[in-house]
C-alpha positions, -999 to +999 in steps of 0.1 A: +877-501+272+853-509+301+829-528+282+854-548+260+863-561+290+831-570+299+820-584+267+852-606+267+842-618+303+809-627+290+825-645+260+850-666+285+821-672+307+798-691+284+829-707+268+835-724+303+801-731+307+799-751+275+830-770+282+816-782+317+783-793+301+778-828+286+784-836+250+748-847+246+723-843+224+698-816+230+660-826+235+635-799+233+612-804+260+582-792+241+596-810+207+578-810+174+540-815+169+538-846+154+573-857+151+593-877+176+624-867+187+655-891+190+659-904+225+625-887+235+598-910+254+567-895+233+545-904+261+568-884+292+581-860+267+612-869+288+646-882+276+645-921+272+661-935+309+642-903+329+617-910+351+596-885+376+583-907+404+548-895+416+548-881+450+525-891+476+502-866+490+511-858+528+489-848+555+516-827+574+549-811+559+573-780+565+592-758+543+623-735+559+627-704+541+660-681+541+654-645+558+674-616+567+709-625+576+706-653+596+672-672+603+642-688+588+605-690+583+589-727+590+558-735+572+541-764+587+503-771+574+482-794+566+458-804+535+420-810+537+392-821+514+367-793+512+338-797+488+359-822+470+388-797+464+421-802+483+430-770+500+465-767+514+459-743+547+493-734+566+503-718+599+532-699+599+556-693+627+593-674+614+621-658+634+652-645+630+680-620+631+704-598+611+733-577+615+748-553+592+752-515+578+725-495+568+721-464+560+697-433+561+694-405+529+674-375+549+696-344+560+694-330+593+663-313+585+644-346+571+645-339+540+653-358+510+694-359+507+701-347+470+734-334+453+727-299+461+718-302+498+753-322+512+773-293+521+790-303+555+778-343+553+798-368+540+780-390+522+797-418+530+804-419+566+776-397+583+746-417+557+758-452+575+749-466+609+749-502+620+720-519+625+707-550+648+674-565+635+655-592+654+622-604+642+594-629+646+561-635+631+533-659+634+501-662+608+478-683+586+473-693+548+437-701+540+431-719+505+407-708+486+411-723+451+428-756+444+451-757+413+450-792+402+478-794+375+503-773+403+490-792+433+493-762+450+463-732+461+454-709+435+441-680+456+445-680+493+439-656+521+467-649+548+469-630+576+500-624+597+512-605+629+549-593+626+569-580+654+604-567+652+631-552+669+653-522+656+684-510+674+709-486+656+742-481+670+760-444+672+799-441+669+813-413+690+837-401+658+808-399+636+780-372+625+756-401+613+720-383+601+700-404+618+711-397+649+714-358+644+675-347+632+663-313+640+628-324+639+639-357+666+631-384+644+611-406+672+628-439+660+663-427+653+681-448+680+658-474+670+621-494+678+602-524+687+573-528+663+545-546+658+518-544+626+490-571+612+488-583+574+465-595+557+453-595+519+444-624+491+473-640+466+466-656+431+497-679+423+499-700+390+538-697+386+555-729+382+591-739+376+605-768+359+633-790+381+656-793+357+660-762+337+645-739+362+625-719+334+598-705+348+564-694+335+530-681+354+517-652+376+515-642+405+497-613+420+489-602+456+467-571+471+475-568+508+467-544+539+496-535+566+480-516+596+507-506+626+485-494+652+493-469+675+480-487+706+501-507+709+534-488+692+546-459+713+570-449+677+544-460+652+515-452+638+502-460+602+487-481+573+501-499+543+482-502+510+504-528+486+497-544+453+520-567+432+517-586+398+547-612+389+549-626+355+573-650+338+569-658+298+592-686+285+608-675+249+629-705+246+616-739+259+637-758+283+663-780+259+676-812+277+701-836+273+697-873+270+702-875+315+677-845+319+705-821+325+696-782+315+712-770+281+695-741+273+662-717+285+656-681+284+625-665+298+612-630+307+602-618+342+584-587+348+577-577+386+554-544+395+551-531+426+526-507+438+534-493+476+515-461+496+518-457+533+499-437+553+503-421+592+515-398+615+545-420+623+560-440+600+592-460+608+624-456+590+627-492+582+589-491+569+594-464+546+629-482+529+611-515+523+582-523+498+552-543+517+533-575+514+538-607+521+577-609+520+587-570+520+615-566+497+637-537+499+622-497+487+633-483+459+668-473+469+678-509+463+656-523+436+665-502+414+695-518+405+724-493+410+708-472+432+718-465+472+701-490+496+676-468+514+678-440+495+640-426+482+620-433+511+589-421+500+555-427+509+544-435+472+568-460+458+557-479+423+589-499+408+588-519+378+618-546+373+620-562+337+650-593+333+658-614+306+672-647+318+690-675+299+699-705+320+725-717+304+744-756+305+737-770+339+778-776+356+786-808+376+754-810+391+721-812+374+713-782+399+741-759+394+732-738+373+746-705+356+729-679+334+731-647+324+708-620+328+696-589+312+676-560+331+658-528+331+645-512+362+618-484+365+608-469+397+586-436+409+585-419+443+568-392+458+549-377+491+581-371+508+602-337+520+622-317+503+613-333+468+582-332+443+591-367+434+607-385+402+613-409+378+642-436+382+662-461+350+685-484+352+700-510+334+730-535+334+731-573+330+752-603+350+757-638+352+741-659+384+745-693+396+709-714+408+724-733+435+697-759+439+666-737+437+676-728+475+697-699+466+714-674+438+742-659+436+744-632+409+776-609+402+764-576+383+788-561+360+777-535+357+747-514+372+739-485+353+718-453+362+700-433+336+686-404+344+697-396+381+729-398+395+745-415+428+751-389+454+787-393+448+782-378+412+783-414+395+758-432+374+782-468+369+786-493+392+810-517+379+805-543+402+780-552+425+773-588+443+737-602+455+725-628+471+689-620+465+669-634+429+645-610+421+616-632+411 
């Protein structure tokens, strides 16, 4: 019955989107070889009357990226000519603040919570706590190889200094697990953390402005060090490898006014994360590292509890099939449909021999001006392991984050 309702909801969604779309002829952005397309400029491949203004190179500029609940990272940089190559060298400054619920899924002895060791634990109340997070960072990007086609660095080297202050708040009427560890968790009430991140990246991903179709690859190798002599509650090293790929399946079909009608691509993310050290903070264990840290397996495996499976070894693979549908109203408000499959592996965690996680599902999203994406998943389904409440299906889940 639920599946029938979801299918009906999807059909209604498509009908509404199509009703808002303009009644223009489709224009395939790739075109057929040797054939002209009616209403299309053969030189630019764009609909007649649609032009792209050439942007002048700017010596200085800045971009603002959203981070956490409140806050932003501001990247200001310059372009210089080194051996006839245009390379972008960026100086990075960032700060932000976040407030909300966090979760801690270990029992009183520090073992991973499973359905077998939840006796005397309220899995809803005792795992949750309030957290205030304040962060700051600075660093630089050094261009190594220039991509003439995309007018951006193909390869970069980066170095970051990151600082963070975590404050956890305890409620008197609750038995929160994070505050009641028998082994005296060092950062149970919070931490001031200092770390350094360095690495290399290769980026060829490009996004079509009209259709939001993505193609290309992104690869990143990084190392993070939280030294003991700068932290009284942390001492760890992290190694992280990421590889993303976006493969178009249906090239963008545009209307005569250059608005998206339909496009489709596959996006895949592989993330391997390893932690080593005597003192690894909760906030580090619950994330995957790299230049921009993301949630750990708990959370990144869609449908699982955020913060769970906080092991020292984490491997994630997320596969999305994304369909961008006709633009609604403004050309940069583009809805879409996503079908996903997530797989993960965790190990080196107390109370568990490790294991695999799988989930699948689909949802609907709206891309807003390439700045934010609102996603409604219905449903998210865990395939091989239940949540602590005994359920595998999350009927409806809301998110603001785009995986790729």
